[in-house]
Backbone as JSON, one array per atom type, in Angstrom:
{
  "sequence": "MNLSIGEILAIIVIGLVLFGGKLPDVARNLGVTLKEFKQGMHEPAEPEDEQERIADQTESSSEAETD",
  "N": [[1.3, -1.41, -0.02], [0.74, 2.18, -1.17], [0.93, 5.2, -0.41], [0.75, 8.07, -1.76], [1.92, 11.6, -1.61], [0.04, 13.76, -1.9], [-2.24, 12.06, -1.3], [-1.69, 11.27, 1.27], [-1.43, 13.68, 2.4], [-4.15, 15.0, 1.78], [-5.71, 13.6, 3.79], [-4.56, 13.84, 6.26], [-6.09, 16.38, 6.15], [-8.52, 16.31, 5.92], [-8.38, 15.05, 8.33], [-8.13, 17.07, 10.33], [-10.19, 18.9, 9.48], [-12.49, 17.39, 10.77], [-11.62, 16.81, 13.41], [-10.66, 19.14, 14.35], [-11.55, 21.19, 16.38], [-11.31, 20.21, 18.36], [-8.8, 19.85, 18.82], [-7.33, 21.33, 20.62], [-8.53, 20.92, 23.16], [-7.51, 18.39, 23.49], [-4.7, 18.06, 23.24], [-4.1, 19.97, 25.81], [-5.37, 18.35, 27.75], [-3.74, 15.79, 27.21], [-0.92, 17.43, 28.32], [-1.52, 18.07, 30.88], [-1.93, 15.11, 31.87], [0.6, 13.83, 31.32], [2.03, 15.98, 33.3], [0.76, 15.12, 35.38], [1.8, 12.41, 35.56], [4.55, 12.28, 35.47], [4.88, 14.09, 38.27], [4.15, 11.68, 39.87], [5.64, 10.19, 39.41], [8.13, 11.43, 40.47], [7.52, 11.42, 43.26], [7.33, 9.7, 46.65], [6.08, 6.34, 46.86], [3.62, 5.93, 48.93], [3.51, 4.26, 51.9], [2.12, 0.72, 52.48], [0.2, 0.75, 55.25], [-0.42, 3.01, 55.61], [-1.53, 3.52, 52.68], [-3.44, 1.43, 53.26], [-5.0, 2.82, 55.77], [-6.01, 5.23, 54.82], [-7.75, 4.35, 52.79], [-9.38, 2.95, 54.73], [-10.4, 5.34, 56.17], [-11.83, 6.75, 54.15], [-14.14, 4.86, 53.5], [-15.56, 4.74, 56.3], [-16.23, 7.79, 56.14], [-17.81, 7.57, 53.72], [-19.69, 5.72, 54.93], [-20.78, 7.65, 56.61], [-21.77, 9.31, 55.58], [-23.88, 7.93, 54.22], [-25.58, 7.38, 56.13]],
  "CA": [[0.08, -0.09, -0.09], [1.82, 2.73, -1.22], [0.45, 6.31, -0.26], [1.04, 9.38, -2.46], [2.01, 12.88, -0.75], [-1.07, 14.17, -1.7], [-2.92, 11.28, -0.13], [-1.37, 11.73, 2.46], [-2.33, 15.32, 2.88], [-5.75, 14.85, 1.98], [-5.86, 12.39, 5.15], [-4.46, 14.91, 7.35], [-7.17, 17.55, 6.08], [-10.06, 16.0, 6.3], [-8.43, 14.62, 9.86], [-8.12, 18.3, 11.09], [-11.56, 19.36, 9.81], [-13.42, 16.5, 11.51], [-10.92, 16.72, 14.63], [-9.87, 20.27, 14.57], [-11.84, 21.86, 17.21], [-11.32, 19.11, 19.56], [-7.58, 19.31, 19.12], [-7.12, 21.98, 21.98], [-8.84, 19.89, 24.01], [-6.7, 16.99, 23.47], [-3.31, 18.73, 23.49], [-4.33, 19.97, 27.18], [-5.58, 17.23, 28.64], [-2.02, 15.55, 27.13], [-0.31, 17.87, 28.91], [-2.2, 17.62, 32.17], [-2.01, 13.94, 32.24], [1.86, 13.92, 31.22], [2.57, 16.78, 34.09], [0.21, 14.28, 36.75], [2.3, 11.75, 35.66], [5.9, 13.33, 36.35], [5.16, 14.16, 39.68], [4.0, 10.8, 40.18], [7.13, 9.32, 39.37], [9.12, 11.57, 41.47], [6.77, 11.64, 44.47], [7.71, 8.05, 47.05], [5.52, 5.81, 47.16], [3.15, 5.21, 50.14], [3.78, 2.5, 52.72], [1.06, 0.64, 52.74], [-0.43, 1.09, 56.09], [-0.66, 4.41, 55.17], [-2.91, 3.56, 52.04], [-5.11, 1.41, 53.99], [-5.35, 3.59, 56.86], [-6.53, 6.03, 53.64], [-8.83, 3.68, 52.71], [-10.09, 2.91, 55.97], [-10.99, 6.64, 56.58], [-12.67, 7.23, 52.73], [-15.03, 4.19, 53.56], [-16.08, 5.2, 57.07], [-16.91, 8.69, 55.75], [-19.08, 7.18, 52.88], [-20.7, 5.54, 55.46], [-21.32, 8.53, 57.55], [-23.08, 10.21, 54.7], [-25.14, 7.35, 53.84], [-26.76, 7.03, 57.32]],
  "C": [[1.12, 1.12, 0.34], [0.94, 4.44, -1.4], [1.52, 7.6, -1.17], [1.21, 10.26, -2.02], [0.69, 13.5, -0.78], [-2.07, 13.53, -1.8], [-2.88, 11.68, 1.18], [-2.11, 13.18, 3.34], [-3.59, 15.75, 2.71], [-6.11, 14.44, 2.98], [-5.75, 13.62, 6.08], [-5.65, 16.5, 7.0], [-7.92, 17.19, 6.47], [-9.8, 15.28, 7.48], [-8.68, 16.24, 10.2], [-9.5, 19.24, 10.49], [-12.82, 18.68, 10.7], [-12.55, 16.7, 13.04], [-10.44, 18.07, 15.35], [-10.02, 20.91, 15.75], [-11.77, 21.13, 18.71], [-9.79, 18.81, 19.97], [-7.05, 20.17, 20.3], [-7.13, 21.48, 23.26], [-7.59, 19.05, 24.43], [-5.26, 17.33, 24.0], [-3.41, 19.29, 25.02], [-4.6, 18.99, 27.9], [-4.06, 16.35, 28.35], [-1.37, 16.06, 28.05], [-0.49, 17.79, 30.47], [-1.9, 16.4, 33.04], [-0.51, 13.89, 32.28], [2.5, 14.76, 32.82], [2.28, 15.75, 35.64], [1.07, 13.24, 37.08], [3.98, 11.72, 36.16], [6.02, 13.07, 37.23], [5.07, 13.16, 40.16], [5.39, 10.25, 40.48], [8.28, 9.65, 40.34], [8.69, 11.91, 42.79], [7.17, 9.78, 45.44], [6.64, 7.89, 47.1], [4.74, 5.96, 48.62], [3.2, 4.39, 51.07], [2.48, 2.04, 52.63], [0.29, 0.82, 53.79], [-0.75, 1.99, 55.69], [-1.85, 4.4, 54.21], [-3.93, 2.63, 52.46], [-5.65, 2.41, 54.82], [-6.07, 4.86, 55.82], [-8.13, 5.86, 53.24], [-10.07, 3.62, 53.69], [-11.19, 4.17, 56.13], [-12.39, 7.15, 55.09], [-13.96, 6.47, 53.13], [-15.68, 4.49, 54.6], [-16.83, 6.6, 56.69], [-18.18, 8.38, 54.86], [-19.78, 6.67, 53.7], [-21.65, 6.31, 56.09], [-22.39, 9.11, 56.51], [-24.02, 9.58, 54.1], [-26.35, 6.99, 54.88], [-27.68, 8.28, 57.61]]
}
């Protein structure tokens, strides 16, 4: 399957027409995701005891809200 330059450009133009309005949102979301990922890589992982404590707190607070 050999695509010529003209066919590739036509595909790009069609893609921009279809998705052009959403590209800024996609780029913004990608940037936020990468930023959060990098921050997560630099932060030390929480010990398992700390994670369990947080899970218990969220469970007890959700139970209190439903009562």
